[in-house]
C-alpha positions in Angstrom: 18.7 1.3 -39.1 19.4 4.0 -36.4 19.1 6.8 -38.9 15.5 5.8 -39.7 14.6 6.3 -36.0 16.5 9.5 -35.3 14.9 12.8 -36.3 16.8 15.2 -38.5 19.6 17.1 -36.6 17.7 20.3 -36.2 14.8 18.4 -34.5 16.8 16.2 -32.1 16.9 18.7 -29.2 13.1 19.5 -29.3 12.3 15.8 -29.6 14.5 15.0 -26.7 12.8 17.7 -24.6 9.3 16.4 -25.5 10.4 12.8 -24.8 11.7 13.9 -21.4 8.5 15.8 -20.6 6.3 12.9 -21.5 8.5 10.4 -19.7 8.4 12.7 -16.6 4.6 13.0 -16.8 4.3 9.2 -17.2 6.5 8.5 -14.2 4.7 11.2 -12.1 1.3 9.7 -13.0 2.6 6.2 -12.2 3.9 7.4 -8.8 0.8 9.5 -7.8 -1.7 6.8 -8.9 0.3 4.2 -6.9 0.3 1.9 -10.0 3.0 -0.3 -8.5 0.7 -1.2 -5.6 -1.7 -2.9 -8.0 0.9 -5.6 -8.8 0.5 -6.9 -5.2 -2.2 -8.8 -3.5 -2.5 -6.3 -0.6 -6.2 -5.7 0.1 -5.5 -2.1 1.2 -4.6 -1.3 -2.4 -8.4 -1.4 -3.1 -8.9 1.6 -0.9 -6.7 3.7 -3.2 -10.1 4.5 -4.7 -12.4 6.0 -2.0 -15.4 4.4 -3.6 -14.2 0.9 -2.6 -14.0 1.8 1.1 -17.4 0.0 2.0 -16.2 -3.1 0.2 -12.9 -3.1 2.1 -14.6 -2.4 5.4 -17.2 -5.2 5.1 -14.6 -7.7 3.9 -12.4 -6.7 6.8 -15.2 -7.7 9.2 -16.0 -11.0 7.4 -14.9 -14.5 8.0 -13.1 -14.4 4.6 -10.6 -11.8 5.9 -8.4 -14.5 7.4 -8.2 -16.7 4.3 -8.9 -14.6 1.2 -7.9 -11.2 -0.1 -9.6 -9.2 -2.8 -7.6 -10.9 -5.6 -8.3 -14.4 -4.3 -12.0 -13.8 -5.3 -12.0 -11.1 -7.9 -9.1 -12.2 -10.2 -8.9 -15.5 -12.3 -6.4 -18.0 -11.0 -6.1 -20.3 -14.0 -2.7 -18.9 -15.0 -0.4 -15.9 -14.3 -0.9 -14.2 -17.6 -4.6 -14.3 -17.4 -4.5 -13.0 -13.8 -2.5 -9.9 -14.7 -4.3 -9.4 -18.0 -7.6 -9.3 -16.1 -6.2 -7.1 -13.4 -4.8 -4.6 -16.0 -8.0 -4.6 -18.0 -10.2 -4.2 -14.9 -7.9 -1.6 -13.4 -7.8 0.4 -16.6 -11.6 0.4 -16.7 -11.8 1.5 -13.1 -9.2 4.2 -13.4 -11.0 5.6 -16.5 -14.3 5.6 -14.7 -12.8 7.3 -11.6 -10.8 9.8 -13.6 -13.9 10.9 -15.6 -15.9 11.0 -12.4 -18.4 8.5 -13.8 -18.5 6.1 -10.8 -21.9 5.0 -9.8 -23.4 5.5 -6.4 -24.1 1.8 -6.2 -21.4 -0.6 -7.5 -22.5 -3.7 -9.4 -20.1 -6.4 -10.6 -20.0 -6.9 -14.4 -20.9 -10.3 -15.9 -17.2 -11.1 -16.6 -16.2 -10.3 -13.0 -19.2 -12.3 -11.7 -18.1 -15.3 -13.6 -14.6 -15.0 -12.1 -15.9 -14.6 -8.6 -18.3 -17.6 -9.0 -15.4 -19.8 -10.4 -13.2 -18.8 -7.4 -16.0 -19.7 -5.0 -16.1 -23.1 -6.5 -12.3 -23.4 -6.6 -11.9 -22.6 -2.9 -15.0 -24.5 -1.7 -14.9 -27.5 -3.9 -14.2 -29.8 -1.0 -17.3 -28.5 0.8 -19.4 -28.9 -2.3 -18.4 -32.5 -2.7 -18.8 -33.4 1.0 -21.8 -35.8 1.3 -22.4 -35.0 5.0 -22.5 -31.3 4.3 -24.6 -31.6 1.1 -27.2 -33.5 3.1 -27.8 -30.6 5.4 -29.1 -28.5 2.5 -32.0 -30.1 0.7 -31.3 -30.5 -3.0 -28.1 -28.5 -2.8 -26.8 -29.9 -6.1 -30.1 -29.0 -7.8 -30.0 -25.5 -6.4 -26.4 -25.0 -7.6 -27.1 -25.7 -11.2 -27.1 -22.6 -13.4 -27.0 -20.2 -10.4 -24.3 -18.0 -8.9 -23.3 -18.9 -5.3 -24.4 -15.5 -3.9 -28.0 -16.1 -5.1 -28.3 -18.0 -1.8 -25.2 -16.8 0.1 -26.0 -13.1 -0.4 -24.0 -11.6 2.4 -20.7 -13.4 1.9 -18.3 -11.8 2.4 -19.4 -8.1 2.0 -22.7 -8.1 3.7 -25.2 -5.7 2.3 -23.2 -2.9 0.7 -25.6 -0.8 -1.3 -23.8 2.5 -1.5 -21.2 4.7 0.0 -23.6 5.6 2.8 -24.5 2.0 3.7 -21.4 1.8 6.0 -21.0 5.4 7.3 -18.7 4.4 10.2 -16.4 2.2 8.2 -12.8 2.2 9.2 -10.5 1.9 6.3 -6.8 2.7 6.0 -6.3 6.2 4.7 -4.1 6.4 1.6 -0.6 7.7 2.2 0.2 11.2 1.0 1.8 11.2 -2.4 3.9 14.2 -1.4 7.5 13.1 -0.9 9.1 13.7 2.6 11.7 16.1 1.2 8.9 18.4 -0.1 7.1 18.3 3.2 10.3 19.2 5.0 10.9 22.0 2.6 7.4 23.4 3.1 7.6 23.1 6.9 11.0 24.9 7.1 9.7 28.0 5.4 
């Protein structure tokens, strides 16, 4: 079985070198892109891409900041496999767009993402939606909810009006850490 996988003896060394080069490139790309950070629910991870800074800044000033992070709204919560599958698929799409420099000036959520966000609004606010006292304050709230997304009425929750990168020019967002390891910085500074 092992003989089928191994290359002929004269090709083993070049194959090992190529495998080491590709493994190194993969690990370097994994490190530089901070791919490990996307496994967490830390909202600062979203600022790894500069284009998401307005969304982070507006969320950080919203009432949702205390109770919900990006993944609470933008990732399905029906099971762990679906959650990480959605994150991987969406992340791969985002990284491809940003790598190819095809990001739009104005970001719009795709239909699949909009369905996830809508379902998460209902998941988190189901007790409010079923409260008869609160429902009485909005005329025909049940009728208005049918066939519509929550943000058709609640437009500025939680991001406010974010139209483009220039819509929040004074946004304060965490700067991404430098990908240069400390030992290289020390080496450069000691020259």
